[in-house]
N, C-alpha and C positions, 0 to 999 in steps of 0.2 A: 341352064337355070330352071328352077321349078318354083312357081309362086306358092307360098304357103303362109297362111295367117297364123301368127303367133298369138299367145294369150294377150300380150301387150297391144297388138294391133286390134284385136277384138274389143278390148277395153276402150281404146281410143275411138273406135267407130261407134260404140254405143253410148259414149259419155253424153252427147247432146240429147239423145232420146231419153236417157234416164234422168238427166237434169230437168228436161222439159216436163216429164211426167211427175217428178217430185214437186215442181213449182205448181203445176195444175192441181195436185192433191192438196198442197198447202192452201191454195186459194179456195178450193172447195171446202176444206175444213174451217176456213175463216168466214165462210158465207153466212148470211143471215139464216138461211134454211138449215144449215148444219148446226148452227148455234141453237135454233129452236128445238131441233131433234135432241141435241145434247141436254138442253135444259129440261126437257120432258122425259129424260132417261130413256130415250129411244135409240139414239146413236151411240154405239158402244165399241165399234171396231173398225179399223182400216187395215186392209191387207193389200199390199202392193199398190194397185191402181183401183181399189174398190173401197166404197164406204158400205158398212153393214149396219143395219138398224133392225130393231124388233118392233112389232106391232102387237097390240093387245087383242085385236079381233080382226075379222075380214074387212070391216069398214075402215078401221084404223090403218090397215095394210095399204089401202089405196092412197090415203093421205100421206103415209110415210114414204111410199114409193114416189109420189109426186115431189115431196120435199127432197128426196135423194136426187131425183132427176134435175130439179132446179139447182141444187148445190153443185152438181157435176157438170151441167151444160151451161156454159156462160161464154160470152165473146172474149177471145184471147187477143188482146191488143197487139201483142208481138207477132201474131199470125194474121194480121190484117182484119181482126174482128171475127175470125173463124170460130165456129162453135163445134166442138168435138161431141158427136152424138154418143149416147150410152145405151146399154141394154140392161134393163132391170130384170131381176129374177126374184121370185117369191116361192116360199115353201113353208110348210108347217114346222120343219126342223131342218137343221143344216144338212143332215144326211139326204134329205129329199130335194135339195137345191143343186142342180147341175148346170 
């Protein structure tokens, strides 16, 4: 016998993590902070597990970054109130953000 993961097995093993990430993103997008960013035309994109927003200047960038952090970091009741920490990135254009 040789143990080998099939594509179906890989899908089965990642389903819970993918569903959990999707739920967290939906809650982040439904947050008061994300709504404020969207209403001010700052929040404009979500990619996988990221929210992307733009700022008009350096001062605004700090406020936007904090709003994104607050939208993404919240107690998850199903995880005993655990808060998943995020890492924010800033750049003058997308090519400069890594």
